[in-house]
C-alpha positions as CSV (number, residue, x, y, z in Angstrom):
1,M,-40.7,100.0,-89.6
2,K,-39.4,98.1,-86.5
3,C,-42.8,96.6,-86.0
4,Y,-42.8,95.4,-89.6
5,I,-39.4,93.8,-89.2
6,F,-40.5,92.1,-86.0
7,I,-43.7,90.6,-87.6
8,S,-41.7,89.6,-90.7
9,S,-39.1,87.8,-88.6
10,I,-41.8,85.9,-86.7
11,F,-43.3,84.8,-90.0
12,L,-39.9,83.8,-91.4
13,F,-38.9,81.8,-88.3
14,S,-42.2,79.9,-88.4
15,Q,-41.6,79.0,-92.0
16,V,-38.1,77.5,-91.4
17,G,-39.0,75.0,-88.7
18,F,-39.2,77.2,-85.6
19,S,-42.2,76.8,-83.4
20,Q,-43.7,79.7,-81.4
21,S,-45.8,80.0,-78.3
22,F,-47.5,82.7,-76.3
23,E,-48.1,82.3,-72.5
24,F,-50.2,84.4,-70.3
25,T,-50.1,83.7,-66.5
26,I,-51.3,85.2,-63.2
27,G,-49.8,84.4,-59.9
28,A,-49.7,85.0,-56.2
29,G,-47.3,84.2,-53.4
30,V,-45.1,85.7,-50.7
31,T,-42.0,87.9,-50.8
32,A,-39.0,87.1,-48.7
33,I,-37.5,90.4,-47.6
34,D,-35.9,91.9,-44.4
35,V,-38.1,95.0,-44.1
36,E,-36.3,96.2,-40.9
37,Q,-32.9,96.1,-42.8
38,L,-34.5,97.9,-45.7
39,V,-35.8,100.7,-43.4
40,E,-32.4,100.9,-41.8
41,K,-30.6,101.3,-45.2
42,D,-33.2,103.5,-46.9
43,E,-34.5,105.9,-44.2
44,I,-33.1,108.4,-41.8
45,A,-31.8,107.4,-38.5
46,G,-34.4,106.6,-35.9
47,T,-37.0,105.5,-38.5
48,T,-38.9,102.3,-37.6
49,A,-41.0,99.8,-39.6
50,E,-44.5,100.0,-38.1
51,E,-46.2,97.3,-40.3
52,W,-45.6,95.4,-43.5
53,E,-47.2,92.9,-45.8
54,V,-45.3,90.5,-48.0
55,F,-48.1,89.1,-50.2
56,N,-47.3,89.4,-53.9
57,Y,-49.2,89.0,-57.1
58,G,-48.4,89.4,-60.8
59,I,-49.5,89.1,-64.4
60,S,-47.2,88.2,-67.2
61,G,-47.0,87.5,-70.9
62,Q,-44.3,85.4,-72.5
63,Y,-43.3,84.8,-76.1
64,F,-41.1,81.8,-77.1
65,L,-39.4,81.0,-80.3
66,A,-37.9,77.5,-80.3
67,S,-36.1,75.1,-82.5
68,R,-37.4,71.5,-82.6
69,G,-35.1,70.5,-79.7
70,S,-35.7,71.0,-76.0
71,L,-34.1,74.4,-75.8
72,M,-36.3,77.4,-76.2
73,F,-35.6,81.1,-76.3
74,G,-38.1,83.8,-75.4
75,A,-38.9,87.0,-73.5
76,E,-41.3,88.1,-70.8
77,L,-43.1,91.3,-69.8
78,M,-44.5,91.2,-66.3
79,Y,-46.1,93.4,-63.7
80,Q,-45.6,92.3,-60.1
81,Y,-46.7,93.8,-56.9
82,L,-44.0,92.8,-54.4
83,Y,-44.8,94.1,-50.9
84,Y,-46.1,96.9,-48.7
85,Y,-44.5,98.6,-45.6
86,R,-45.2,101.6,-43.4
87,V,-42.6,103.5,-41.5
88,N,-42.6,105.9,-38.5
89,V,-40.2,108.8,-39.2
90,P,-39.2,111.0,-36.2
91,F,-39.5,114.6,-37.0
92,G,-38.9,116.8,-34.0
93,E,-41.8,116.1,-31.5
94,V,-44.1,114.8,-34.3
95,D,-43.9,111.5,-36.0
96,I,-44.5,111.2,-39.7
97,F,-45.9,108.0,-41.2
98,R,-45.0,107.0,-44.7
99,E,-46.4,104.1,-46.7
100,Y,-44.7,102.3,-49.6
101,F,-46.4,100.0,-52.1
102,V,-43.5,98.4,-53.9
103,N,-44.0,96.9,-57.4
104,A,-42.0,96.3,-60.6
105,I,-42.4,96.1,-64.3
106,K,-40.1,93.3,-65.5
107,I,-38.5,92.6,-68.8
108,T,-36.7,89.2,-68.9
109,P,-35.0,87.3,-71.7
110,I,-35.6,83.6,-71.0
111,V,-34.0,80.3,-71.8
112,R,-36.3,77.3,-71.3
113,F,-35.0,73.8,-70.8
114,G,-37.8,71.4,-71.8
115,I,-37.5,67.9,-70.2
116,N,-40.6,66.7,-72.2
117,D,-43.9,68.2,-73.3
118,S,-45.1,68.4,-69.7
119,F,-42.1,69.7,-67.7
120,A,-39.7,72.6,-68.3
121,F,-37.5,75.0,-66.4
122,D,-37.0,78.7,-67.1
123,L,-33.9,80.8,-66.4
124,G,-33.2,84.4,-67.2
125,P,-31.8,87.7,-66.1
126,E,-34.4,90.2,-65.1
127,F,-34.5,93.9,-65.6
128,N,-36.8,95.2,-62.8
129,F,-38.1,98.8,-63.3
130,M,-39.0,99.8,-59.8
131,D,-37.7,103.1,-58.4
132,G,-34.9,102.9,-61.0
133,L,-33.5,99.7,-62.4
134,S,-32.8,96.7,-60.3
135,L,-31.2,93.5,-61.8
136,G,-32.5,90.1,-60.9
137,L,-32.7,86.4,-61.8
138,L,-35.8,84.4,-62.8
139,V,-35.9,80.7,-62.0
140,S,-39.1,78.7,-62.7
141,A,-40.3,75.1,-62.7
142,N,-43.2,74.6,-65.1
143,Y,-45.8,71.8,-65.5
144,Y,-48.1,71.8,-68.5
145,I,-51.6,70.2,-68.7
146,P,-52.6,69.7,-72.4
147,I,-56.1,70.9,-73.3
148,S,-55.7,70.4,-77.1
149,D,-52.8,70.2,-79.7
150,K,-52.4,74.0,-79.5
151,I,-53.5,74.9,-75.9
152,D,-51.9,74.0,-72.6
153,I,-52.5,75.2,-69.0
154,P,-49.1,76.0,-67.4
155,I,-48.7,75.7,-63.6
156,K,-45.4,77.3,-62.5
157,V,-43.5,77.7,-59.2
158,R,-41.6,80.8,-59.8
159,V,-38.7,82.4,-57.8
160,D,-37.4,85.9,-58.6
161,I,-34.2,87.1,-57.0
162,I,-34.0,90.9,-57.1
163,N,-31.0,92.9,-56.1
164,D,-32.7,96.0,-54.8
165,I,-31.8,98.0,-51.6
166,V,-31.8,94.6,-49.9
167,I,-32.2,91.2,-51.6
168,T,-35.9,90.7,-52.4
169,V,-37.2,87.2,-53.3
170,P,-40.8,86.9,-54.4
171,I,-41.9,83.3,-54.6
172,S,-45.2,82.6,-56.4
173,L,-47.5,80.0,-57.9
174,N,-48.7,80.9,-61.4
175,V,-51.3,79.5,-63.7
176,G,-52.5,80.6,-67.1
177,M,-52.7,79.5,-70.8
178,R,-50.1,78.6,-73.4
179,I,-51.0,78.9,-77.1
180,K,-48.7,77.1,-79.5
181,M,-48.5,78.3,-83.1
């Protein structure tokens, strides 16, 4: 029933002057995080960070429903691998090594401010499902290369600010495809 209502509302909005678009993007970048502070807050005393990697990558899908003006409203579903780190935990006379591969599934309501057909900015509160729920903020600057009347290639510089154990800031460059309906 919920699916039927959702599909019906999309159809009705498209009939009363609202435009719609779907975007699919992939991206890669670096994550700004203080791994040593993370280990200090999250592990037992004496634990040290042995190595870490802050390369991130992600894939996302966005749906936008917009009026004819420059303000658009939408939502995003994203998977993002954020960073890796390995710790050395003292355990008596033996050291234990633990590895963490940190990623998130993100659900984000988005407001898009369109300057013109080629430039836009996205802003939205993020719900990051990691090891529990962490709130965040999405900020993105977008440039669109038109391929046809209905298809564009988005190029985005994206910053996510995540309030986890320590502040985590993945910065990425994303490319993909936008389909206008």
